[in-house]
Structures are given as C-alpha cells and as structure tokens.
RODREN-386456 format. One record per residue (C-alpha): residue number from 1; x, y, z; residue in three letters. Coordinates in steps of 0.1 Angstrom, whole numbers. Example, Ala and Ser with C-alpha at 12.3 -4.5 7.8 and 13.67 -1.06 7.14 Angstrom:
% RODREN-386456
+-----+-------+-------+-------+------+
: pos :     x :     y :     z : code :
+-----+-------+-------+-------+------+
:   1 :   123 :   -45 :    78 :  ALA :
:   2 :   137 :   -11 :    71 :  SER :
+-----+-------+-------+-------+------+
***
This chain:
% RODREN-386456
+-----+-------+-------+-------+------+
: pos :     x :     y :     z : code :
+-----+-------+-------+-------+------+
:   1 :    67 :    29 :    43 :  MET :
:   2 :    55 :     3 :    15 :  THR :
:   3 :    62 :    14 :   -21 :  LEU :
:   4 :    32 :    -1 :   -40 :  PHE :
:   5 :    32 :   -10 :   -75 :  PRO :
:   6 :    29 :    19 :   -99 :  THR :
:   7 :    -1 :    29 :  -118 :  GLY :
:   8 :   -20 :    -5 :  -105 :  ALA :
:   9 :   -59 :    -8 :   -99 :  PRO :
:  10 :   -75 :    -4 :   -66 :  VAL :
:  11 :  -108 :   -23 :   -62 :  LEU :
:  12 :  -134 :   -28 :   -35 :  ARG :
:  13 :  -142 :   -59 :   -27 :  ALA :
:  14 :  -175 :   -56 :   -48 :  ALA :
:  15 :  -153 :   -43 :   -76 :  GLU :
:  16 :  -134 :   -75 :   -76 :  MET :
:  17 :  -163 :   -99 :   -76 :  ARG :
:  18 :  -175 :   -82 :  -106 :  ALA :
:  19 :  -145 :   -84 :  -126 :  ALA :
:  20 :  -139 :  -120 :  -117 :  GLU :
:  21 :  -171 :  -125 :  -129 :  ALA :
:  22 :  -164 :  -108 :  -160 :  ALA :
:  23 :  -134 :  -128 :  -166 :  ALA :
:  24 :  -155 :  -160 :  -158 :  PHE :
:  25 :  -184 :  -152 :  -187 :  ALA :
:  26 :  -156 :  -143 :  -211 :  SER :
:  27 :  -145 :  -180 :  -208 :  GLY :
:  28 :  -118 :  -179 :  -180 :  VAL :
:  29 :  -120 :  -208 :  -155 :  ALA :
:  30 :  -123 :  -203 :  -120 :  GLN :
:  31 :  -101 :  -234 :  -111 :  ASP :
:  32 :   -74 :  -217 :  -136 :  ASP :
:  33 :   -78 :  -184 :  -118 :  LEU :
:  34 :   -75 :  -198 :   -83 :  MET :
:  35 :   -43 :  -217 :   -97 :  GLU :
:  36 :   -29 :  -183 :  -109 :  ARG :
:  37 :   -33 :  -167 :   -75 :  ALA :
:  38 :   -21 :  -195 :   -55 :  GLY :
:  39 :     9 :  -202 :   -75 :  THR :
:  40 :    19 :  -165 :   -74 :  ALA :
:  41 :    18 :  -167 :   -36 :  VAL :
:  42 :    38 :  -197 :   -33 :  ALA :
:  43 :    65 :  -181 :   -54 :  GLN :
:  44 :    66 :  -155 :   -29 :  GLN :
:  45 :    69 :  -179 :     1 :  VAL :
:  46 :    96 :  -201 :   -16 :  ARG :
:  47 :   115 :  -168 :   -19 :  ARG :
:  48 :   113 :  -160 :    17 :  ILE :
:  49 :   114 :  -196 :    33 :  ALA :
:  50 :   148 :  -209 :    27 :  PHE :
:  51 :   138 :  -244 :    31 :  GLY :
:  52 :   123 :  -239 :    65 :  ARG :
:  53 :    89 :  -251 :    77 :  PRO :
:  54 :    61 :  -236 :    64 :  ILE :
:  55 :    23 :  -237 :    78 :  LEU :
:  56 :    -5 :  -227 :    55 :  VAL :
:  57 :   -36 :  -220 :    70 :  LEU :
:  58 :   -67 :  -224 :    48 :  ALA :
:  59 :  -105 :  -210 :    53 :  GLY :
:  60 :  -138 :  -223 :    40 :  ARG :
:  61 :  -142 :  -201 :     8 :  GLY :
:  62 :  -118 :  -193 :   -24 :  ASN :
:  63 :   -91 :  -179 :     2 :  ASN :
:  64 :   -92 :  -212 :    15 :  GLY :
:  65 :   -91 :  -224 :   -22 :  GLY :
:  66 :   -58 :  -204 :   -29 :  ASP :
:  67 :   -42 :  -218 :     4 :  ALA :
:  68 :   -45 :  -250 :    -6 :  PHE :
:  69 :   -32 :  -243 :   -44 :  VAL :
:  70 :     0 :  -229 :   -22 :  VAL :
:  71 :     7 :  -259 :    -2 :  ALA :
:  72 :     6 :  -280 :   -27 :  ARG :
:  73 :    26 :  -258 :   -54 :  THR :
:  74 :    51 :  -258 :   -22 :  LEU :
:  75 :    48 :  -294 :   -16 :  ARG :
:  76 :    58 :  -300 :   -53 :  ASP :
:  77 :    87 :  -277 :   -49 :  TRP :
:  78 :   100 :  -301 :   -22 :  ALA :
:  79 :    91 :  -276 :     5 :  CYS :
:  80 :    83 :  -287 :    46 :  ASP :
:  81 :    46 :  -277 :    42 :  VAL :
:  82 :    18 :  -284 :    71 :  THR :
:  83 :   -18 :  -274 :    64 :  VAL :
:  84 :   -45 :  -266 :    88 :  VAL :
:  85 :   -78 :  -258 :    76 :  ALA :
:  86 :  -115 :  -248 :    85 :  LEU :
:  87 :  -143 :  -271 :    77 :  PRO :
:  88 :  -150 :  -263 :    38 :  GLY :
:  89 :  -176 :  -260 :    11 :  THR :
:  90 :  -182 :  -292 :    -7 :  THR :
:  91 :  -187 :  -278 :   -41 :  GLU :
:  92 :  -168 :  -250 :   -63 :  GLY :
:  93 :  -134 :  -242 :   -73 :  ALA :
:  94 :  -123 :  -239 :   -37 :  ALA :
:  95 :  -133 :  -273 :   -31 :  ALA :
:  96 :  -117 :  -289 :   -59 :  ARG :
:  97 :   -86 :  -274 :   -49 :  MET :
:  98 :   -93 :  -289 :   -16 :  ARG :
:  99 :   -96 :  -321 :   -28 :  ALA :
: 100 :   -64 :  -319 :   -49 :  GLU :
: 101 :   -44 :  -319 :   -19 :  TRP :
: 102 :   -34 :  -353 :    -5 :  THR :
: 103 :   -13 :  -347 :    23 :  GLY :
: 104 :   -31 :  -345 :    61 :  PRO :
: 105 :   -50 :  -317 :    70 :  VAL :
: 106 :   -49 :  -303 :   110 :  LEU :
: 107 :   -73 :  -284 :   129 :  ASP :
: 108 :   -68 :  -252 :   137 :  LEU :
: 109 :   -67 :  -261 :   174 :  ASN :
: 110 :   -40 :  -289 :   165 :  GLU :
: 111 :   -17 :  -262 :   148 :  ALA :
: 112 :    17 :  -257 :   160 :  GLU :
: 113 :    39 :  -229 :   152 :  PRO :
: 114 :    63 :  -230 :   125 :  ARG :
: 115 :    89 :  -204 :   110 :  PRO :
: 116 :    68 :  -195 :    82 :  ILE :
: 117 :    32 :  -191 :    83 :  LEU :
: 118 :     7 :  -186 :    53 :  VAL :
: 119 :   -24 :  -171 :    63 :  ASP :
: 120 :   -54 :  -179 :    39 :  GLY :
: 121 :   -82 :  -179 :    64 :  LEU :
: 122 :  -103 :  -150 :    50 :  PHE :
: 123 :   -94 :  -122 :    23 :  GLY :
: 124 :  -120 :   -97 :     8 :  THR :
: 125 :  -154 :   -93 :    17 :  GLY :
: 126 :  -156 :   -97 :    54 :  LEU :
: 127 :  -179 :   -77 :    72 :  THR :
: 128 :  -174 :   -82 :   108 :  ARG :
: 129 :  -145 :   -93 :   133 :  PRO :
: 130 :  -131 :  -126 :   136 :  LEU :
: 131 :  -142 :  -151 :   162 :  ALA :
: 132 :  -121 :  -151 :   195 :  PRO :
: 133 :  -119 :  -189 :   186 :  GLU :
: 134 :  -103 :  -178 :   153 :  LEU :
: 135 :   -85 :  -147 :   163 :  ALA :
: 136 :   -67 :  -162 :   191 :  ASP :
: 137 :   -50 :  -193 :   177 :  PRO :
: 138 :   -40 :  -166 :   145 :  LEU :
: 139 :   -23 :  -143 :   168 :  ALA :
: 140 :    -5 :  -172 :   188 :  ALA :
: 141 :     6 :  -190 :   156 :  LEU :
: 142 :    18 :  -156 :   139 :  SER :
: 143 :    38 :  -143 :   173 :  GLU :
: 144 :    69 :  -156 :   162 :  HIS :
: 145 :    66 :  -165 :   124 :  ALA :
: 146 :    73 :  -147 :    90 :  PHE :
: 147 :    36 :  -144 :    80 :  VAL :
: 148 :    25 :  -141 :    43 :  VAL :
: 149 :   -11 :  -131 :    36 :  ALA :
: 150 :   -32 :  -142 :     8 :  ILE :
: 151 :   -49 :  -108 :    -2 :  ASP :
: 152 :   -51 :   -95 :    29 :  LEU :
: 153 :   -46 :  -105 :    67 :  PRO :
: 154 :   -73 :  -122 :    79 :  SER :
: 155 :   -99 :  -100 :    98 :  GLY :
: 156 :   -92 :   -68 :    80 :  VAL :
: 157 :  -121 :   -49 :    62 :  ASP :
: 158 :  -109 :   -48 :    26 :  SER :
: 159 :  -129 :   -17 :    20 :  ASP :
: 160 :  -111 :     1 :    45 :  ALA :
: 161 :  -141 :    14 :    60 :  GLU :
: 162 :  -137 :     2 :    98 :  GLN :
: 163 :  -111 :   -17 :   118 :  GLY :
: 164 :  -117 :   -51 :   134 :  PHE :
: 165 :  -106 :   -62 :   167 :  THR :
: 166 :   -86 :   -93 :   163 :  GLY :
: 167 :   -76 :   -90 :   128 :  ALA :
: 168 :   -41 :  -106 :   118 :  GLY :
: 169 :    -9 :   -92 :   107 :  ARG :
: 170 :    14 :   -99 :    76 :  ALA :
: 171 :    51 :   -91 :    71 :  ASP :
: 172 :    43 :   -98 :    35 :  LEU :
: 173 :    10 :   -94 :    18 :  THR :
: 174 :     2 :  -107 :   -17 :  VAL :
: 175 :   -25 :   -85 :   -34 :  ALA :
: 176 :   -44 :  -107 :   -58 :  LEU :
: 177 :   -54 :   -91 :   -92 :  GLY :
: 178 :   -55 :   -57 :   -79 :  ALA :
: 179 :   -48 :   -33 :   -48 :  LEU :
: 180 :   -76 :   -31 :   -24 :  LYS :
: 181 :   -84 :     1 :    -5 :  PRO :
: 182 :   -72 :   -12 :    28 :  ALA :
: 183 :   -37 :   -17 :    14 :  HIS :
: 184 :   -34 :    20 :    11 :  LEU :
: 185 :   -54 :    39 :    36 :  THR :
: 186 :   -74 :    32 :    68 :  GLY :
: 187 :   -68 :    17 :   100 :  PRO :
: 188 :   -53 :   -15 :    94 :  ASP :
: 189 :   -25 :    -4 :    66 :  THR :
: 190 :     1 :   -11 :    94 :  GLY :
: 191 :    -9 :   -46 :    96 :  ARG :
: 192 :     0 :   -55 :    62 :  MET :
: 193 :    39 :   -53 :    61 :  GLY :
: 194 :    54 :   -51 :    23 :  HIS :
: 195 :    26 :   -55 :     1 :  VAL :
: 196 :    33 :   -70 :   -35 :  VAL :
: 197 :     8 :   -73 :   -65 :  LEU :
: 198 :     1 :  -105 :   -84 :  ALA :
: 199 :   -13 :   -98 :  -119 :  ASP :
: 200 :   -38 :  -124 :  -126 :  LEU :
: 201 :   -41 :  -117 :  -160 :  GLY :
: 202 :   -79 :  -105 :  -160 :  ILE :
: 203 :   -92 :   -69 :  -169 :  GLY :
: 204 :   -94 :   -47 :  -143 :  LEU :
: 205 :  -114 :   -11 :  -142 :  PRO :
: 206 :   -85 :    15 :  -135 :  THR :
: 207 :  -110 :    48 :  -125 :  ALA :
: 208 :   -88 :    44 :   -92 :  THR :
: 209 :   -50 :    34 :   -94 :  ARG :
: 210 :   -18 :    43 :   -75 :  THR :
: 211 :     3 :    70 :   -85 :  ILE :
: 212 :    32 :    68 :  -114 :  GLN :
: 213 :    60 :    87 :  -121 :  ARG :
: 214 :    47 :   114 :  -144 :  PRO :
: 215 :    65 :   123 :  -176 :  ALA :
: 216 :    74 :   159 :  -180 :  ILE :
: 217 :    90 :   172 :  -213 :  ALA :
: 218 :   113 :   204 :  -215 :  ALA :
: 219 :    94 :   237 :  -223 :  PRO :
: 220 :    89 :   240 :  -262 :  ALA :
: 221 :   119 :   259 :  -280 :  ARG :
: 222 :    97 :   287 :  -284 :  ASP :
: 223 :    85 :   289 :  -249 :  ALA :
: 224 :    85 :   322 :  -230 :  HIS :
: 225 :    79 :   331 :  -193 :  LYS :
: 226 :    37 :   337 :  -200 :  TYR :
: 227 :    38 :   305 :  -219 :  SER :
: 228 :    52 :   282 :  -192 :  ARG :
: 229 :    28 :   300 :  -167 :  GLY :
: 230 :    21 :   333 :  -149 :  LEU :
: 231 :    10 :   322 :  -110 :  ILE :
: 232 :    -2 :   349 :   -87 :  ALA :
: 233 :     4 :   340 :   -50 :  VAL :
: 234 :   -19 :   358 :   -27 :  LEU :
: 235 :     0 :   365 :     7 :  GLY :
: 236 :   -15 :   372 :    42 :  GLY :
: 237 :    -9 :   376 :    79 :  ALA :
: 238 :    19 :   345 :    76 :  MET :
: 239 :    41 :   356 :    49 :  PRO :
: 240 :    67 :   332 :    52 :  GLY :
: 241 :    40 :   305 :    39 :  ALA :
: 242 :    34 :   324 :    12 :  ALA :
: 243 :    66 :   328 :     2 :  ARG :
: 244 :    75 :   287 :     7 :  LEU :
: 245 :    43 :   283 :   -20 :  ALA :
: 246 :    58 :   311 :   -44 :  ALA :
: 247 :    92 :   294 :   -42 :  ARG :
: 248 :    80 :   262 :   -48 :  GLY :
: 249 :    63 :   274 :   -77 :  ALA :
: 250 :    93 :   287 :   -94 :  LEU :
: 251 :   115 :   258 :   -88 :  SER :
: 252 :    82 :   232 :  -101 :  ALA :
: 253 :    89 :   249 :  -133 :  GLY :
: 254 :    64 :   280 :  -137 :  ALA :
: 255 :    79 :   309 :  -158 :  GLY :
: 256 :    67 :   341 :  -137 :  TYR :
: 257 :    56 :   340 :  -101 :  VAL :
: 258 :    42 :   370 :   -83 :  VAL :
: 259 :    39 :   372 :   -46 :  LEU :
: 260 :    12 :   398 :   -31 :  THR :
: 261 :     7 :   411 :    -1 :  GLY :
: 262 :    22 :   434 :    29 :  ASP :
: 263 :    54 :   411 :    28 :  ASP :
: 264 :    60 :   425 :    -9 :  ALA :
: 265 :    96 :   433 :    -5 :  GLY :
: 266 :   109 :   409 :    16 :  GLN :
: 267 :   130 :   378 :    12 :  GLY :
: 268 :   133 :   355 :   -15 :  GLY :
: 269 :   151 :   350 :   -46 :  PRO :
: 270 :   150 :   378 :   -70 :  ASP :
: 271 :   133 :   361 :   -94 :  ALA :
: 272 :   102 :   365 :   -72 :  LEU :
: 273 :    80 :   395 :   -86 :  VAL :
: 274 :    63 :   414 :   -55 :  ARG :
: 275 :    35 :   436 :   -56 :  ARG :
: 276 :    13 :   450 :   -29 :  THR :
: 277 :   -21 :   448 :   -44 :  ASP :
: 278 :   -32 :   420 :   -65 :  PRO :
: 279 :   -66 :   434 :   -82 :  GLN :
: 280 :   -47 :   441 :  -115 :  ALA :
: 281 :   -29 :   408 :  -112 :  LEU :
: 282 :   -63 :   390 :  -108 :  LEU :
: 283 :   -76 :   407 :  -138 :  ASN :
: 284 :   -48 :   395 :  -161 :  ASP :
: 285 :   -59 :   374 :  -187 :  ASP :
: 286 :   -25 :   358 :  -190 :  ARG :
: 287 :   -27 :   341 :  -156 :  LEU :
: 288 :   -21 :   305 :  -156 :  ALA :
: 289 :   -34 :   300 :  -118 :  ALA :
: 290 :   -39 :   318 :   -87 :  VAL :
: 291 :   -29 :   303 :   -54 :  LEU :
: 292 :   -45 :   318 :   -20 :  ILE :
: 293 :   -43 :   300 :    14 :  GLY :
: 294 :    -6 :   294 :    25 :  PRO :
: 295 :    -3 :   319 :    55 :  GLY :
: 296 :   -34 :   337 :    45 :  LEU :
: 297 :   -49 :   342 :    82 :  GLY :
: 298 :   -87 :   341 :    90 :  ARG :
: 299 :   -93 :   378 :    95 :  ASP :
: 300 :  -113 :   402 :    75 :  ASP :
: 301 :   -89 :   408 :    51 :  HIS :
: 302 :   -85 :   375 :    46 :  ALA :
: 303 :  -120 :   369 :    40 :  ARG :
: 304 :  -121 :   402 :    14 :  ALA :
: 305 :   -88 :   384 :    -4 :  LEU :
: 306 :  -104 :   351 :    -6 :  LEU :
: 307 :  -138 :   364 :   -22 :  ASP :
: 308 :  -117 :   384 :   -49 :  ARG :
: 309 :   -98 :   350 :   -56 :  ALA :
: 310 :  -129 :   333 :   -61 :  LEU :
: 311 :  -143 :   360 :   -87 :  ALA :
: 312 :  -112 :   357 :  -108 :  ALA :
: 313 :  -116 :   339 :  -140 :  ASP :
: 314 :   -85 :   318 :  -138 :  ALA :
: 315 :   -80 :   283 :  -123 :  PRO :
: 316 :   -76 :   287 :   -87 :  LEU :
: 317 :   -57 :   264 :   -58 :  VAL :
: 318 :   -69 :   266 :   -29 :  ILE :
: 319 :   -50 :   256 :     6 :  ASP :
: 320 :   -45 :   260 :    44 :  GLY :
: 321 :   -64 :   291 :    59 :  ASP :
: 322 :   -86 :   295 :    25 :  ALA :
: 323 :  -103 :   263 :    30 :  ILE :
: 324 :  -107 :   268 :    67 :  SER :
: 325 :  -124 :   301 :    60 :  LEU :
: 326 :  -147 :   285 :    34 :  LEU :
: 327 :  -161 :   258 :    59 :  GLY :
: 328 :  -188 :   241 :    49 :  GLN :
: 329 :  -202 :   268 :    25 :  ALA :
: 330 :  -171 :   261 :     5 :  GLY :
: 331 :  -185 :   234 :   -15 :  PRO :
: 332 :  -211 :   252 :   -32 :  GLU :
: 333 :  -193 :   284 :   -39 :  ARG :
: 334 :  -166 :   265 :   -52 :  ILE :
: 335 :  -188 :   247 :   -77 :  ALA :
: 336 :  -204 :   279 :   -89 :  ALA :
: 337 :  -171 :   290 :  -101 :  ARG :
: 338 :  -169 :   287 :  -141 :  THR :
: 339 :  -126 :   284 :  -139 :  ALA :
: 340 :  -113 :   251 :  -127 :  PRO :
: 341 :  -106 :   249 :   -88 :  THR :
: 342 :   -80 :   229 :   -69 :  TRP :
: 343 :   -82 :   220 :   -32 :  LEU :
: 344 :   -54 :   209 :   -12 :  THR :
: 345 :   -66 :   202 :    24 :  PRO :
: 346 :   -54 :   180 :    52 :  HIS :
: 347 :   -77 :   158 :    71 :  GLU :
: 348 :   -85 :   186 :    95 :  GLY :
: 349 :   -94 :   211 :    66 :  GLU :
: 350 :  -111 :   185 :    46 :  PHE :
: 351 :  -134 :   178 :    77 :  ALA :
: 352 :  -142 :   214 :    80 :  ARG :
: 353 :  -153 :   220 :    46 :  MET :
: 354 :  -171 :   180 :    39 :  PHE :
: 355 :  -185 :   176 :    72 :  ALA :
: 356 :  -202 :   140 :    78 :  ALA :
: 357 :  -186 :   121 :    48 :  LYS :
: 358 :  -186 :    83 :    55 :  THR :
: 359 :  -169 :    58 :    38 :  GLY :
: 360 :  -129 :    52 :    33 :  ASN :
: 361 :  -108 :    80 :    24 :  LYS :
: 362 :  -106 :    73 :   -13 :  ILE :
: 363 :  -146 :    73 :   -16 :  ASP :
: 364 :  -150 :   104 :     7 :  ARG :
: 365 :  -124 :   125 :   -14 :  THR :
: 366 :  -141 :   113 :   -46 :  ARG :
: 367 :  -176 :   122 :   -31 :  GLU :
: 368 :  -163 :   157 :   -23 :  ALA :
: 369 :  -147 :   161 :   -57 :  ALA :
: 370 :  -182 :   157 :   -72 :  LEU :
: 371 :  -197 :   178 :   -45 :  GLN :
: 372 :  -175 :   210 :   -52 :  ALA :
: 373 :  -168 :   202 :   -90 :  ARG :
: 374 :  -133 :   204 :   -81 :  ALA :
: 375 :  -102 :   181 :   -81 :  THR :
: 376 :   -91 :   175 :   -45 :  ILE :
: 377 :   -58 :   164 :   -34 :  VAL :
: 378 :   -64 :   149 :     1 :  HIS :
: 379 :   -29 :   153 :    18 :  LYS :
: 380 :   -13 :   127 :    44 :  GLY :
: 381 :     6 :    91 :    45 :  PRO :
: 382 :   -22 :    81 :    20 :  ASP :
: 383 :   -26 :   113 :    -2 :  THR :
: 384 :   -54 :   109 :   -25 :  VAL :
: 385 :   -62 :   129 :   -57 :  ILE :
: 386 :   -98 :   129 :   -66 :  ALA :
: 387 :  -114 :   144 :   -96 :  CYS :
: 388 :  -149 :   155 :  -103 :  PRO :
: 389 :  -152 :   132 :  -135 :  GLN :
: 390 :  -151 :   103 :  -105 :  GLY :
: 391 :  -113 :    90 :  -108 :  THR :
: 392 :   -90 :    89 :   -81 :  ALA :
: 393 :   -55 :    84 :   -76 :  ILE :
: 394 :   -39 :    72 :   -43 :  ILE :
: 395 :     2 :    78 :   -32 :  SER :
: 396 :    17 :    65 :    -5 :  THR :
: 397 :    51 :    74 :   -16 :  HIS :
: 398 :    58 :   103 :     6 :  GLY :
: 399 :    81 :   100 :    36 :  PRO :
: 400 :    70 :   107 :    73 :  SER :
: 401 :    97 :   132 :    73 :  TRP :
: 402 :    74 :   156 :    53 :  LEU :
: 403 :    52 :   160 :    86 :  SER :
: 404 :    65 :   191 :    92 :  THR :
: 405 :    57 :   227 :    88 :  ALA :
: 406 :    56 :   243 :    53 :  GLY :
: 407 :    56 :   212 :    32 :  THR :
: 408 :    19 :   219 :    20 :  GLY :
: 409 :    28 :   254 :    12 :  ASP :
: 410 :    54 :   238 :   -12 :  VAL :
: 411 :    28 :   213 :   -27 :  LEU :
: 412 :     4 :   240 :   -34 :  ALA :
: 413 :    29 :   260 :   -53 :  GLY :
: 414 :    42 :   231 :   -70 :  THR :
: 415 :     7 :   222 :   -81 :  LEU :
: 416 :     0 :   257 :   -93 :  ALA :
: 417 :    32 :   256 :  -113 :  ALA :
: 418 :    21 :   221 :  -130 :  ARG :
: 419 :   -13 :   235 :  -139 :  LEU :
: 420 :    -2 :   251 :  -173 :  ARG :
: 421 :    20 :   223 :  -185 :  PRO :
: 422 :     4 :   196 :  -169 :  GLY :
: 423 :   -31 :   198 :  -175 :  GLY :
: 424 :   -53 :   171 :  -165 :  SER :
: 425 :   -25 :   154 :  -151 :  ALA :
: 426 :   -14 :   185 :  -131 :  ALA :
: 427 :   -21 :   170 :   -94 :  ALA :
: 428 :    -7 :   136 :  -101 :  GLU :
: 429 :    26 :   154 :  -111 :  GLN :
: 430 :    30 :   177 :   -81 :  ALA :
: 431 :    22 :   150 :   -57 :  VAL :
: 432 :    51 :   129 :   -73 :  TRP :
: 433 :    76 :   156 :   -76 :  LEU :
: 434 :    68 :   163 :   -39 :  HIS :
: 435 :    71 :   130 :   -27 :  ALA :
: 436 :   102 :   127 :   -48 :  ARG :
: 437 :   118 :   157 :   -37 :  ALA :
: 438 :   115 :   147 :     0 :  ALA :
: 439 :   130 :   114 :    -5 :  HIS :
: 440 :   159 :   135 :   -21 :  LEU :
: 441 :   164 :   157 :     7 :  SER :
: 442 :   171 :   128 :    30 :  GLY :
: 443 :   160 :   127 :    66 :  PRO :
: 444 :   147 :   155 :    91 :  ALA :
: 445 :   145 :   182 :    64 :  PHE :
: 446 :   126 :   214 :    66 :  PHE :
: 447 :   103 :   227 :    42 :  ALA :
: 448 :   125 :   252 :    20 :  ASP :
: 449 :   150 :   218 :    13 :  ALA :
: 450 :   118 :   205 :    -8 :  LEU :
: 451 :   121 :   235 :   -28 :  ILE :
: 452 :   161 :   228 :   -37 :  ASP :
: 453 :   150 :   192 :   -49 :  HIS :
: 454 :   121 :   197 :   -69 :  LEU :
: 455 :   145 :   200 :  -103 :  GLY :
: 456 :   160 :   169 :   -93 :  GLN :
: 457 :   125 :   152 :   -93 :  ALA :
: 458 :   116 :   169 :  -121 :  ILE :
: 459 :   150 :   156 :  -140 :  ALA :
: 460 :   137 :   121 :  -134 :  GLU :
: 461 :   107 :   124 :  -154 :  CYS :
: 462 :   119 :   132 :  -186 :  ARG :
+-----+-------+-------+-------+------+
***
C-alpha cells in the first residue's frame, strides 16, 4: 500500500494539460516548468542512487525533455549518468532541454542495464500499448534495476481507463504537479511502486483530491444526546451485521443509537437502545440519520422496511442488502427523496445499481452520484467518495486487512454517526476514521476490533 500525499489534486491528462496551458498563459515559461519537473525527479534519484550508475531513458516529447533535465542535473551533481533517447522533436522546450545535454546519447538497442533506471520514455496521454520494439527493451533494462518513473511508468494509461500490455513498472514514481487517476485506481496501480508528488508551483483544480485527516472537535459544552445525533439502525435477517453498524455508530460519536428488529434484546453494549418496531422512530423529527442495509436480507420484510426508510424525512445511509434490493431502480427512487442520501456500495453492489457505467472508478462514481443525487462511498482498496455537486475524494489508506466480513457494516455505522457533527465532510471523516482504526487494530483483526479503535482515531483528529 502506498500512502499518498493528503489533500493532493488528482487530474486526468486533459486537465493537467489545461492547467499547464493556463500557467503558460499567465507568464510561466515552459522551459522553467520543465526544469522544475526534472530537478524534482533528479533529487529523488540522487537520494536512492548512493553513487551507483544511472541510466536515463528519454522519449520524444515533454517526458523526454524532463528526462534530459534529470540527466543534466544528475551529471552536474557528479553522478555517473548514461542517456538513451528516442528520436526527438526539433523545436519546443523538449528540444531545447535535449540540446543542453552535451554528453553522448545512445539508441535504445545499444543500452546496457545499470543499477538505477530513470524511465522517461512516455508519460501522460498515452492511448495505445507500447510497441514491442519499445516494451521489450524497457522490460529487459528494468528487470534487475531500481526503476524511477517520471510521472508514470511508460505504457500506463494515466486516466486509468484501460490496461495496456507491455507497460513498464517502477519502484518509485515521481508524479509531476498532480496525481493522476492511474496512481490511485485502475489496472496499473501495482506498477507504480512508491509514489511521491512533486509540486511544480502552478495552480491546479481541486475538484478531485486525495483524502486528508479531518479536524474533529469535541462536542460543545452544552451538547446532549440528541444534538450529537439520534441514529436509527434498521436490523433484518442477519442481526450481527446490524449490531456491528450500531456499535460503530456509538463509537464514532453518535449521541443516541437505536437498533430495531427481532434481535432487539440480544447482545451488544447496554448503551445501545433496542426496539422491535421502527415506525415510531422513523417519524421522530429528532433523527440525525437512518441506516439500513447491514444484514437486512432480501425477503419481503426487507423490501417493506426499505420502502419505509426511503419514505422517512431524515438523512439516510443505504448499505449492503438495501443497495442490492434497490438494483437499477435505485438511482431514480433515491433521487426522488427530499432528504439527503448516502450510499456505501462495494464494487459488486455498485454494478447492480449503476449498470454499464464507463470510465475509471473515479468518473463512474462521480457520474453515479449525479444520477442518484446522493453521496456515494464506493468502497475498495481505492475508496472513492463522490458528491452530487461533482467533487470526488479518493482514499487508498485502508490496509488490505480490511477485506474481512463486517468491516463495511462498521463503516456504514461510522458514517451515520458523523452526519450530524460532520455535515458535508461526514463521508470523508468516516472513511478516514475507518482506515485509521484498521491500522490501529494491527494485522489479522476482525470487524469488532475496528469499533474498539474508533475513539483513538478520533483523538488523532483534534
């Protein structure tokens, strides 16, 4: 798992080109931007080279121009550098950077492996696989080298919409200016190695960014259980899942949690209130949130309970079986609600409700949020939070140990608890707290352990 810079912008290739064009229009020289990029990469290469010989691969375009800046800077720092380059352009910043390199330039078929390889053949904007005459030498030169990729390993689709055969791999990837979708999601995230972000000092849009640690204040001095949030968790066929969600809500800061269902008198802490019939609770105007889905089941009783939850005039969190029950009719039914809605699907549940969506996970989740007029927490190793206003937040901070039964139920309960105090930041708070609690739980935990560490996670946000 790579821990990405927090709050970092994530841009598609076209968005990055537009940001660079705006910088140039404002007076930033393209040569200066290329110098910044190449110097940032060179600093990382020198840090890991420890005097070992370095091979720099330079492509034809701007990525190749960056590579020549890397080579020149490393040579100026007395590093042992060899440059291999594809035939380049004859004008523009990339050509000028190439002209400033006064050492020898080898053809790709002349290259010999060196301990450190800087991959500057191709960066963002690639739309097809590398040709074998490029992919094969790149693979051979990378096999036993420590590989540093400029922006992206060559052959990777920066927008993470498809995986190309023959793409390179890196031990360290230096993202230039902004992270790209492929750094965080899609078929090639495993090719990146460790990812660091080089700030190039230009203005960037922030509609899509990585998650950051939230600021969570203690309850106000005059707070009470209702002001902190009355949460209704609607239980169903598998009561253990609903109990996990309810306990998660208690530990994530809710003031009052009521669990409904036939299991109303079984298990869980004494602070958890039990009721068999949810109807009076759903009519309570003090409700901060209703949560339905964990362990709900998919029978007629579950359908009827879901209908009642959708009709409630309260914020609603929909998880698990409730998402599957709604299916492709879900977006229209959810969009018709007057109160706000949050969905927490994993990939299979997302596909059942939002069939045939195209694009990378970020784009698919954003489009789904707009369609349903709901905030969607699209779970996974690359969790995407998308709001109906069009913004998106990506988290890759959760450890792979989260892949065990019940952890999603705890997340749903945590989200429900954060709706009243967290407001528009509730989903980001919940996802961050959930991932942090997982780290605090250590390896090989089960879902109950997350609940015990949510308070510690909250303490880190004050």
